[in-house]
N, CA, C and O atoms as a Maestro MAE file, in Angstrom:
{
 s_m_m2io_version
 :::
 2.0.0
}

f_m_ct {
 s_m_title
 :::
 protein
 m_atom[276] {
  # First column is atom index #
  i_m_mmod_type
  r_m_x_coord
  r_m_y_coord
  r_m_z_coord
  i_m_residue_number
  s_m_chain_name
  s_m_pdb_residue_name
  s_m_pdb_atom_name
  i_m_atomic_number
  :::
  1 25 9.476 -9.068 -12.142 1 A "UNK " " N  " 7
  2 3 10.499 -7.977 -11.596 1 A "UNK " " CA " 6
  3 2 11.863 -8.887 -10.786 1 A "UNK " " C  " 6
  4 15 11.992 -9.600 -9.791 1 A "UNK " " O  " 8
  5 25 12.659 -8.397 -11.808 2 A "UNK " " N  " 7
  6 3 13.983 -9.033 -11.145 2 A "UNK " " CA " 6
  7 2 14.852 -8.704 -10.000 2 A "UNK " " C  " 6
  8 15 15.134 -7.528 -9.770 2 A "UNK " " O  " 8
  9 25 15.302 -9.685 -9.254 3 A "UNK " " N  " 7
  10 3 15.821 -8.634 -7.869 3 A "UNK " " CA " 6
  11 2 15.119 -7.698 -7.026 3 A "UNK " " C  " 6
  12 15 15.554 -6.853 -6.244 3 A "UNK " " O  " 8
  13 25 13.720 -8.082 -7.407 4 A "UNK " " N  " 7
  14 3 12.972 -7.334 -5.961 4 A "UNK " " CA " 6
  15 2 12.906 -7.861 -4.711 4 A "UNK " " C  " 6
  16 15 12.482 -9.000 -4.516 4 A "UNK " " O  " 8
  17 25 13.317 -7.076 -3.770 5 A "UNK " " N  " 7
  18 3 13.128 -7.767 -2.213 5 A "UNK " " CA " 6
  19 2 11.964 -7.664 -2.016 5 A "UNK " " C  " 6
  20 15 11.388 -6.682 -2.484 5 A "UNK " " O  " 8
  21 25 11.205 -8.676 -1.232 6 A "UNK " " N  " 7
  22 3 10.028 -8.632 -1.505 6 A "UNK " " CA " 6
  23 2 9.920 -9.263 0.476 6 A "UNK " " C  " 6
  24 15 10.708 -10.057 0.991 6 A "UNK " " O  " 8
  25 25 8.919 -8.702 1.060 7 A "UNK " " N  " 7
  26 3 8.480 -9.618 2.621 7 A "UNK " " CA " 6
  27 2 6.820 -9.815 2.445 7 A "UNK " " C  " 6
  28 15 6.062 -9.311 1.617 7 A "UNK " " O  " 8
  29 25 6.580 -10.655 3.443 8 A "UNK " " N  " 7
  30 3 5.317 -11.186 3.230 8 A "UNK " " CA " 6
  31 2 4.830 -10.898 4.576 8 A "UNK " " C  " 6
  32 15 5.396 -11.141 5.641 8 A "UNK " " O  " 8
  33 25 3.534 -10.266 4.344 9 A "UNK " " N  " 7
  34 3 2.927 -9.666 5.702 9 A "UNK " " CA " 6
  35 2 1.241 -10.650 5.946 9 A "UNK " " C  " 6
  36 15 0.613 -10.944 4.929 9 A "UNK " " O  " 8
  37 25 0.968 -10.852 6.631 10 A "UNK " " N  " 7
  38 3 -0.302 -11.258 7.242 10 A "UNK " " CA " 6
  39 2 -1.708 -10.236 7.841 10 A "UNK " " C  " 6
  40 15 -1.795 -9.811 8.992 10 A "UNK " " O  " 8
  41 25 -2.509 -10.049 6.965 11 A "UNK " " N  " 7
  42 3 -3.283 -9.340 7.615 11 A "UNK " " CA " 6
  43 2 -5.040 -10.032 7.189 11 A "UNK " " C  " 6
  44 15 -5.278 -10.904 6.353 11 A "UNK " " O  " 8
  45 25 -5.941 -9.376 7.982 12 A "UNK " " N  " 7
  46 3 -7.559 -10.012 7.803 12 A "UNK " " CA " 6
  47 2 -7.763 -8.601 6.771 12 A "UNK " " C  " 6
  48 15 -7.147 -7.536 6.804 12 A "UNK " " O  " 8
  49 25 -8.768 -9.007 5.947 13 A "UNK " " N  " 7
  50 3 -9.460 -8.421 4.851 13 A "UNK " " CA " 6
  51 2 -11.085 -9.077 4.960 13 A "UNK " " C  " 6
  52 15 -11.543 -10.218 4.907 13 A "UNK " " O  " 8
  53 25 -11.832 -7.324 5.192 14 A "UNK " " N  " 7
  54 3 -13.678 -7.842 4.756 14 A "UNK " " CA " 6
  55 2 -13.676 -9.020 3.800 14 A "UNK " " C  " 6
  56 15 -12.957 -9.099 2.804 14 A "UNK " " O  " 8
  57 25 -14.678 -10.057 4.262 15 A "UNK " " N  " 7
  58 3 -15.433 -10.835 3.303 15 A "UNK " " CA " 6
  59 2 -15.372 -10.221 1.846 15 A "UNK " " C  " 6
  60 15 -14.750 -10.522 0.828 15 A "UNK " " O  " 8
  61 25 -16.479 -9.019 2.248 16 A "UNK " " N  " 7
  62 3 -16.811 -8.608 0.704 16 A "UNK " " CA " 6
  63 2 -15.481 -8.049 -0.410 16 A "UNK " " C  " 6
  64 15 -15.466 -8.178 -1.635 16 A "UNK " " O  " 8
  65 25 -14.377 -7.380 0.505 17 A "UNK " " N  " 7
  66 3 -13.436 -6.839 0.016 17 A "UNK " " CA " 6
  67 2 -12.722 -8.264 -0.854 17 A "UNK " " C  " 6
  68 15 -12.393 -8.336 -2.038 17 A "UNK " " O  " 8
  69 25 -12.652 -9.156 0.073 18 A "UNK " " N  " 7
  70 3 -11.666 -10.646 -0.578 18 A "UNK " " CA " 6
  71 2 -12.743 -10.984 -2.099 18 A "UNK " " C  " 6
  72 15 -12.318 -11.170 -3.238 18 A "UNK " " O  " 8
  73 25 -14.234 -10.982 -1.643 19 A "UNK " " N  " 7
  74 3 -14.765 -11.646 -2.839 19 A "UNK " " CA " 6
  75 2 -14.620 -10.913 -4.101 19 A "UNK " " C  " 6
  76 15 -14.371 -11.522 -5.141 19 A "UNK " " O  " 8
  77 25 -14.781 -9.451 -4.065 20 A "UNK " " N  " 7
  78 3 -14.397 -8.709 -5.065 20 A "UNK " " CA " 6
  79 2 -13.509 -8.409 -5.592 20 A "UNK " " C  " 6
  80 15 -13.538 -7.658 -6.567 20 A "UNK " " O  " 8
  81 25 -12.213 -9.029 -4.983 21 A "UNK " " N  " 7
  82 3 -10.572 -9.046 -5.555 21 A "UNK " " CA " 6
  83 2 -10.774 -10.489 -5.964 21 A "UNK " " C  " 6
  84 15 -10.059 -10.753 -6.931 21 A "UNK " " O  " 8
  85 25 -11.336 -11.275 -5.649 22 A "UNK " " N  " 7
  86 3 -11.255 -12.674 -6.392 22 A "UNK " " CA " 6
  87 2 -12.500 -12.884 -7.427 22 A "UNK " " C  " 6
  88 15 -12.499 -13.889 -8.138 22 A "UNK " " O  " 8
  89 25 -13.302 -12.168 -7.490 23 A "UNK " " N  " 7
  90 3 -13.883 -12.157 -8.948 23 A "UNK " " CA " 6
  91 2 -13.018 -11.442 -9.888 23 A "UNK " " C  " 6
  92 15 -13.070 -11.865 -11.043 23 A "UNK " " O  " 8
  93 25 -12.210 -10.425 -9.652 24 A "UNK " " N  " 7
  94 3 -11.476 -9.568 -10.920 24 A "UNK " " CA " 6
  95 2 -10.524 -10.909 -11.105 24 A "UNK " " C  " 6
  96 15 -10.511 -11.215 -12.298 24 A "UNK " " O  " 8
  97 25 -9.734 -11.791 -10.310 25 A "UNK " " N  " 7
  98 3 -8.924 -12.931 -10.353 25 A "UNK " " CA " 6
  99 2 -9.585 -13.640 -11.307 25 A "UNK " " C  " 6
  100 15 -9.021 -13.741 -12.397 25 A "UNK " " O  " 8
  101 25 -10.671 -14.168 -11.155 26 A "UNK " " N  " 7
  102 3 -11.610 -14.933 -11.815 26 A "UNK " " CA " 6
  103 2 -12.001 -14.212 -13.668 26 A "UNK " " C  " 6
  104 15 -12.079 -14.824 -14.733 26 A "UNK " " O  " 8
  105 25 -12.115 -13.182 -13.455 27 A "UNK " " N  " 7
  106 3 -12.366 -12.576 -14.820 27 A "UNK " " CA " 6
  107 2 -11.360 -12.168 -15.840 27 A "UNK " " C  " 6
  108 15 -11.575 -11.735 -16.972 27 A "UNK " " O  " 8
  109 25 -10.049 -12.413 -15.151 28 A "UNK " " N  " 7
  110 3 -8.746 -12.099 -15.638 28 A "UNK " " CA " 6
  111 2 -8.550 -10.896 -15.744 28 A "UNK " " C  " 6
  112 15 -8.388 -10.463 -16.885 28 A "UNK " " O  " 8
  113 25 -8.510 -10.165 -14.853 29 A "UNK " " N  " 7
  114 3 -8.148 -9.003 -14.963 29 A "UNK " " CA " 6
  115 2 -7.073 -8.581 -14.195 29 A "UNK " " C  " 6
  116 15 -6.541 -7.472 -14.242 29 A "UNK " " O  " 8
  117 25 -6.693 -9.791 -13.280 30 A "UNK " " N  " 7
  118 3 -5.475 -10.214 -12.613 30 A "UNK " " CA " 6
  119 2 -5.150 -11.197 -12.705 30 A "UNK " " C  " 6
  120 15 -6.000 -12.018 -13.048 30 A "UNK " " O  " 8
  121 25 -3.783 -11.654 -12.460 31 A "UNK " " N  " 7
  122 3 -3.074 -13.151 -12.323 31 A "UNK " " CA " 6
  123 2 -3.591 -14.201 -11.190 31 A "UNK " " C  " 6
  124 15 -4.102 -15.318 -11.108 31 A "UNK " " O  " 8
  125 25 -3.143 -13.156 -10.389 32 A "UNK " " N  " 7
  126 3 -3.770 -13.799 -8.667 32 A "UNK " " CA " 6
  127 2 -4.400 -12.780 -7.854 32 A "UNK " " C  " 6
  128 15 -4.748 -11.718 -8.371 32 A "UNK " " O  " 8
  129 25 -4.545 -12.976 -6.830 33 A "UNK " " N  " 7
  130 3 -4.838 -12.393 -5.520 33 A "UNK " " CA " 6
  131 2 -4.003 -11.231 -5.657 33 A "UNK " " C  " 6
  132 15 -4.169 -10.141 -6.203 33 A "UNK " " O  " 8
  133 25 -2.589 -12.022 -4.693 34 A "UNK " " N  " 7
  134 3 -1.522 -11.282 -4.777 34 A "UNK " " CA " 6
  135 2 -1.233 -10.169 -5.574 34 A "UNK " " C  " 6
  136 15 -0.871 -9.153 -4.981 34 A "UNK " " O  " 8
  137 25 -1.303 -10.150 -6.572 35 A "UNK " " N  " 7
  138 3 -1.418 -8.851 -7.719 35 A "UNK " " CA " 6
  139 2 -2.756 -7.676 -7.383 35 A "UNK " " C  " 6
  140 15 -2.838 -6.492 -7.058 35 A "UNK " " O  " 8
  141 25 -3.374 -8.425 -7.581 36 A "UNK " " N  " 7
  142 3 -4.716 -6.950 -6.815 36 A "UNK " " CA " 6
  143 2 -4.095 -6.399 -5.570 36 A "UNK " " C  " 6
  144 15 -4.271 -5.197 -5.373 36 A "UNK " " O  " 8
  145 25 -3.500 -6.981 -4.823 37 A "UNK " " N  " 7
  146 3 -3.414 -6.427 -3.561 37 A "UNK " " CA " 6
  147 2 -2.163 -5.654 -3.704 37 A "UNK " " C  " 6
  148 15 -2.151 -4.547 -3.167 37 A "UNK " " O  " 8
  149 25 -1.141 -6.035 -4.315 38 A "UNK " " N  " 7
  150 3 0.085 -5.232 -4.710 38 A "UNK " " CA " 6
  151 2 -0.167 -3.635 -5.680 38 A "UNK " " C  " 6
  152 15 0.471 -2.587 -5.587 38 A "UNK " " O  " 8
  153 25 -1.257 -3.957 -6.523 39 A "UNK " " N  " 7
  154 3 -1.678 -3.055 -7.250 39 A "UNK " " CA " 6
  155 2 -2.780 -1.875 -6.408 39 A "UNK " " C  " 6
  156 15 -2.559 -0.668 -6.309 39 A "UNK " " O  " 8
  157 25 -3.900 -2.563 -5.901 40 A "UNK " " N  " 7
  158 3 -4.419 -1.159 -4.842 40 A "UNK " " CA " 6
  159 2 -3.604 -0.650 -3.863 40 A "UNK " " C  " 6
  160 15 -3.908 0.491 -3.515 40 A "UNK " " O  " 8
  161 25 -2.344 -1.313 -3.127 41 A "UNK " " N  " 7
  162 3 -1.514 -0.858 -2.694 41 A "UNK " " CA " 6
  163 2 -0.699 0.469 -3.050 41 A "UNK " " C  " 6
  164 15 -0.581 1.540 -2.455 41 A "UNK " " O  " 8
  165 25 -0.159 -0.039 -4.305 42 A "UNK " " N  " 7
  166 3 0.348 0.769 -5.254 42 A "UNK " " CA " 6
  167 2 -0.032 2.310 -5.682 42 A "UNK " " C  " 6
  168 15 0.658 3.328 -5.741 42 A "UNK " " O  " 8
  169 25 -1.515 2.037 -5.973 43 A "UNK " " N  " 7
  170 3 -2.405 2.600 -6.640 43 A "UNK " " CA " 6
  171 2 -2.946 3.765 -5.457 43 A "UNK " " C  " 6
  172 15 -3.489 4.806 -5.825 43 A "UNK " " O  " 8
  173 25 -2.747 3.481 -4.161 44 A "UNK " " N  " 7
  174 3 -3.301 3.974 -2.818 44 A "UNK " " CA " 6
  175 2 -2.167 5.180 -2.466 44 A "UNK " " C  " 6
  176 15 -2.235 6.406 -2.371 44 A "UNK " " O  " 8
  177 25 -1.015 4.112 -2.314 45 A "UNK " " N  " 7
  178 3 0.170 5.220 -2.237 45 A "UNK " " CA " 6
  179 2 0.357 6.129 -3.258 45 A "UNK " " C  " 6
  180 15 0.854 7.195 -2.894 45 A "UNK " " O  " 8
  181 25 0.084 6.008 -4.527 46 A "UNK " " N  " 7
  182 3 0.649 7.312 -5.610 46 A "UNK " " CA " 6
  183 2 -0.404 8.182 -5.396 46 A "UNK " " C  " 6
  184 15 -0.083 9.349 -5.622 46 A "UNK " " O  " 8
  185 25 -1.798 7.990 -4.963 47 A "UNK " " N  " 7
  186 3 -2.786 8.770 -5.075 47 A "UNK " " CA " 6
  187 2 -2.919 9.801 -3.470 47 A "UNK " " C  " 6
  188 15 -3.771 10.578 -3.038 47 A "UNK " " O  " 8
  189 25 -1.897 9.409 -3.077 48 A "UNK " " N  " 7
  190 3 -1.493 9.680 -1.398 48 A "UNK " " CA " 6
  191 2 -0.126 10.393 -1.238 48 A "UNK " " C  " 6
  192 15 0.201 10.873 -0.152 48 A "UNK " " O  " 8
  193 25 0.675 10.455 -2.343 49 A "UNK " " N  " 7
  194 3 2.168 10.935 -1.974 49 A "UNK " " CA " 6
  195 2 2.503 12.159 -1.659 49 A "UNK " " C  " 6
  196 15 3.623 12.408 -1.214 49 A "UNK " " O  " 8
  197 25 1.558 13.108 -1.849 50 A "UNK " " N  " 7
  198 3 1.529 14.693 -1.757 50 A "UNK " " CA " 6
  199 2 1.270 14.575 0.076 50 A "UNK " " C  " 6
  200 15 1.843 15.290 0.897 50 A "UNK " " O  " 8
  201 25 0.556 13.800 0.301 51 A "UNK " " N  " 7
  202 3 0.038 13.772 1.788 51 A "UNK " " CA " 6
  203 2 1.277 13.151 2.724 51 A "UNK " " C  " 6
  204 15 1.612 13.666 3.790 51 A "UNK " " O  " 8
  205 25 1.790 12.173 2.254 52 A "UNK " " N  " 7
  206 3 2.644 11.501 2.707 52 A "UNK " " CA " 6
  207 2 3.831 12.526 2.862 52 A "UNK " " C  " 6
  208 15 4.399 12.688 3.943 52 A "UNK " " O  " 8
  209 25 4.129 13.122 1.855 53 A "UNK " " N  " 7
  210 3 5.584 13.705 1.723 53 A "UNK " " CA " 6
  211 2 5.526 14.942 2.870 53 A "UNK " " C  " 6
  212 15 6.463 15.117 3.650 53 A "UNK " " O  " 8
  213 25 4.051 15.958 2.880 54 A "UNK " " N  " 7
  214 3 3.646 16.830 3.621 54 A "UNK " " CA " 6
  215 2 3.825 16.247 5.440 54 A "UNK " " C  " 6
  216 15 4.258 16.964 6.342 54 A "UNK " " O  " 8
  217 25 3.402 14.921 5.586 55 A "UNK " " N  " 7
  218 3 3.431 14.366 6.963 55 A "UNK " " CA " 6
  219 2 5.439 14.653 7.093 55 A "UNK " " C  " 6
  220 15 6.163 15.251 7.889 55 A "UNK " " O  " 8
  221 25 5.601 14.074 6.189 56 A "UNK " " N  " 7
  222 3 7.250 13.560 6.811 56 A "UNK " " CA " 6
  223 2 8.064 15.135 6.888 56 A "UNK " " C  " 6
  224 15 8.882 15.535 7.716 56 A "UNK " " O  " 8
  225 25 7.536 15.761 5.793 57 A "UNK " " N  " 7
  226 3 7.971 17.179 6.557 57 A "UNK " " CA " 6
  227 2 7.896 17.918 7.504 57 A "UNK " " C  " 6
  228 15 8.804 18.574 8.014 57 A "UNK " " O  " 8
  229 25 6.310 17.832 7.932 58 A "UNK " " N  " 7
  230 3 5.760 18.263 9.131 58 A "UNK " " CA " 6
  231 2 6.933 17.580 10.423 58 A "UNK " " C  " 6
  232 15 7.396 18.224 11.365 58 A "UNK " " O  " 8
  233 25 7.191 16.155 10.105 59 A "UNK " " N  " 7
  234 3 8.046 15.535 11.237 59 A "UNK " " CA " 6
  235 2 9.110 16.305 11.562 59 A "UNK " " C  " 6
  236 15 9.395 17.018 12.524 59 A "UNK " " O  " 8
  237 25 9.921 15.836 9.990 60 A "UNK " " N  " 7
  238 3 11.070 16.628 10.284 60 A "UNK " " CA " 6
  239 2 11.485 18.412 10.841 60 A "UNK " " C  " 6
  240 15 12.511 18.763 11.425 60 A "UNK " " O  " 8
  241 25 10.428 19.195 10.462 61 A "UNK " " N  " 7
  242 3 10.215 20.396 11.114 61 A "UNK " " CA " 6
  243 2 10.580 20.396 12.619 61 A "UNK " " C  " 6
  244 15 11.461 20.948 13.277 61 A "UNK " " O  " 8
  245 25 9.296 19.346 12.977 62 A "UNK " " N  " 7
  246 3 8.895 19.317 14.453 62 A "UNK " " CA " 6
  247 2 10.004 18.790 15.119 62 A "UNK " " C  " 6
  248 15 10.177 19.000 16.319 62 A "UNK " " O  " 8
  249 25 10.623 18.249 14.569 63 A "UNK " " N  " 7
  250 3 11.910 17.137 15.463 63 A "UNK " " CA " 6
  251 2 13.285 18.244 15.108 63 A "UNK " " C  " 6
  252 15 14.307 18.152 15.787 63 A "UNK " " O  " 8
  253 25 13.205 18.966 14.318 64 A "UNK " " N  " 7
  254 3 14.022 20.009 13.909 64 A "UNK " " CA " 6
  255 2 13.757 21.242 14.794 64 A "UNK " " C  " 6
  256 15 14.636 22.102 14.861 64 A "UNK " " O  " 8
  257 25 12.572 21.392 15.496 65 A "UNK " " N  " 7
  258 3 12.113 22.732 16.617 65 A "UNK " " CA " 6
  259 2 12.395 22.277 17.733 65 A "UNK " " C  " 6
  260 15 12.801 23.097 18.555 65 A "UNK " " O  " 8
  261 25 12.280 20.817 18.159 66 A "UNK " " N  " 7
  262 3 12.031 20.489 19.309 66 A "UNK " " CA " 6
  263 2 12.845 18.883 19.646 66 A "UNK " " C  " 6
  264 15 12.701 18.108 20.592 66 A "UNK " " O  " 8
  265 25 13.429 18.839 18.837 67 A "UNK " " N  " 7
  266 3 14.664 17.258 18.746 67 A "UNK " " CA " 6
  267 2 13.749 16.346 19.146 67 A "UNK " " C  " 6
  268 15 12.529 16.491 19.071 67 A "UNK " " O  " 8
  269 25 14.600 14.968 19.766 68 A "UNK " " N  " 7
  270 3 14.039 14.238 20.493 68 A "UNK " " CA " 6
  271 2 13.265 14.125 22.092 68 A "UNK " " C  " 6
  272 15 13.865 13.383 22.869 68 A "UNK " " O  " 8
  273 25 12.427 14.568 22.450 69 A "UNK " " N  " 7
  274 3 12.154 15.497 23.658 69 A "UNK " " CA " 6
  275 2 11.457 14.180 24.340 69 A "UNK " " C  " 6
  276 15 10.969 14.254 25.468 69 A "UNK " " O  " 8
  :::
 }
 m_bond[275] {
  # First column is bond index #
  i_m_from
  i_m_to
  i_m_order
  :::
  1 1 2 1
  2 2 3 1
  3 3 4 2
  4 3 5 1
  5 5 6 1
  6 6 7 1
  7 7 8 2
  8 7 9 1
  9 9 10 1
  10 10 11 1
  11 11 12 2
  12 11 13 1
  13 13 14 1
  14 14 15 1
  15 15 16 2
  16 15 17 1
  17 17 18 1
  18 18 19 1
  19 19 20 2
  20 19 21 1
  21 21 22 1
  22 22 23 1
  23 23 24 2
  24 23 25 1
  25 25 26 1
  26 26 27 1
  27 27 28 2
  28 27 29 1
  29 29 30 1
  30 30 31 1
  31 31 32 2
  32 31 33 1
  33 33 34 1
  34 34 35 1
  35 35 36 2
  36 35 37 1
  37 37 38 1
  38 38 39 1
  39 39 40 2
  40 39 41 1
  41 41 42 1
  42 42 43 1
  43 43 44 2
  44 43 45 1
  45 45 46 1
  46 46 47 1
  47 47 48 2
  48 47 49 1
  49 49 50 1
  50 50 51 1
  51 51 52 2
  52 51 53 1
  53 53 54 1
  54 54 55 1
  55 55 56 2
  56 55 57 1
  57 57 58 1
  58 58 59 1
  59 59 60 2
  60 59 61 1
  61 61 62 1
  62 62 63 1
  63 63 64 2
  64 63 65 1
  65 65 66 1
  66 66 67 1
  67 67 68 2
  68 67 69 1
  69 69 70 1
  70 70 71 1
  71 71 72 2
  72 71 73 1
  73 73 74 1
  74 74 75 1
  75 75 76 2
  76 75 77 1
  77 77 78 1
  78 78 79 1
  79 79 80 2
  80 79 81 1
  81 81 82 1
  82 82 83 1
  83 83 84 2
  84 83 85 1
  85 85 86 1
  86 86 87 1
  87 87 88 2
  88 87 89 1
  89 89 90 1
  90 90 91 1
  91 91 92 2
  92 91 93 1
  93 93 94 1
  94 94 95 1
  95 95 96 2
  96 95 97 1
  97 97 98 1
  98 98 99 1
  99 99 100 2
  100 99 101 1
  101 101 102 1
  102 102 103 1
  103 103 104 2
  104 103 105 1
  105 105 106 1
  106 106 107 1
  107 107 108 2
  108 107 109 1
  109 109 110 1
  110 110 111 1
  111 111 112 2
  112 111 113 1
  113 113 114 1
  114 114 115 1
  115 115 116 2
  116 115 117 1
  117 117 118 1
  118 118 119 1
  119 119 120 2
  120 119 121 1
  121 121 122 1
  122 122 123 1
  123 123 124 2
  124 123 125 1
  125 125 126 1
  126 126 127 1
  127 127 128 2
  128 127 129 1
  129 129 130 1
  130 130 131 1
  131 131 132 2
  132 131 133 1
  133 133 134 1
  134 134 135 1
  135 135 136 2
  136 135 137 1
  137 137 138 1
  138 138 139 1
  139 139 140 2
  140 139 141 1
  141 141 142 1
  142 142 143 1
  143 143 144 2
  144 143 145 1
  145 145 146 1
  146 146 147 1
  147 147 148 2
  148 147 149 1
  149 149 150 1
  150 150 151 1
  151 151 152 2
  152 151 153 1
  153 153 154 1
  154 154 155 1
  155 155 156 2
  156 155 157 1
  157 157 158 1
  158 158 159 1
  159 159 160 2
  160 159 161 1
  161 161 162 1
  162 162 163 1
  163 163 164 2
  164 163 165 1
  165 165 166 1
  166 166 167 1
  167 167 168 2
  168 167 169 1
  169 169 170 1
  170 170 171 1
  171 171 172 2
  172 171 173 1
  173 173 174 1
  174 174 175 1
  175 175 176 2
  176 175 177 1
  177 177 178 1
  178 178 179 1
  179 179 180 2
  180 179 181 1
  181 181 182 1
  182 182 183 1
  183 183 184 2
  184 183 185 1
  185 185 186 1
  186 186 187 1
  187 187 188 2
  188 187 189 1
  189 189 190 1
  190 190 191 1
  191 191 192 2
  192 191 193 1
  193 193 194 1
  194 194 195 1
  195 195 196 2
  196 195 197 1
  197 197 198 1
  198 198 199 1
  199 199 200 2
  200 199 201 1
  201 201 202 1
  202 202 203 1
  203 203 204 2
  204 203 205 1
  205 205 206 1
  206 206 207 1
  207 207 208 2
  208 207 209 1
  209 209 210 1
  210 210 211 1
  211 211 212 2
  212 211 213 1
  213 213 214 1
  214 214 215 1
  215 215 216 2
  216 215 217 1
  217 217 218 1
  218 218 219 1
  219 219 220 2
  220 219 221 1
  221 221 222 1
  222 222 223 1
  223 223 224 2
  224 223 225 1
  225 225 226 1
  226 226 227 1
  227 227 228 2
  228 227 229 1
  229 229 230 1
  230 230 231 1
  231 231 232 2
  232 231 233 1
  233 233 234 1
  234 234 235 1
  235 235 236 2
  236 235 237 1
  237 237 238 1
  238 238 239 1
  239 239 240 2
  240 239 241 1
  241 241 242 1
  242 242 243 1
  243 243 244 2
  244 243 245 1
  245 245 246 1
  246 246 247 1
  247 247 248 2
  248 247 249 1
  249 249 250 1
  250 250 251 1
  251 251 252 2
  252 251 253 1
  253 253 254 1
  254 254 255 1
  255 255 256 2
  256 255 257 1
  257 257 258 1
  258 258 259 1
  259 259 260 2
  260 259 261 1
  261 261 262 1
  262 262 263 1
  263 263 264 2
  264 263 265 1
  265 265 266 1
  266 266 267 1
  267 267 268 2
  268 267 269 1
  269 269 270 1
  270 270 271 1
  271 271 272 2
  272 271 273 1
  273 273 274 1
  274 274 275 1
  275 275 276 2
  :::
 }
}
């Protein structure tokens, strides 16, 4: 992925989830833990895209009706 801007985040992950993710890397399904987490986040966002867009539309409508109260 050339010329992709990235940010580093720090978070806490339950031990059980981390262990499962590490097993995927060890089994060769992913090259790194970073790749597992990026794929999981990408899949989550793709599967919730409709809900996200609906929420953004609701917020825009609310702002349009009431402004920055």
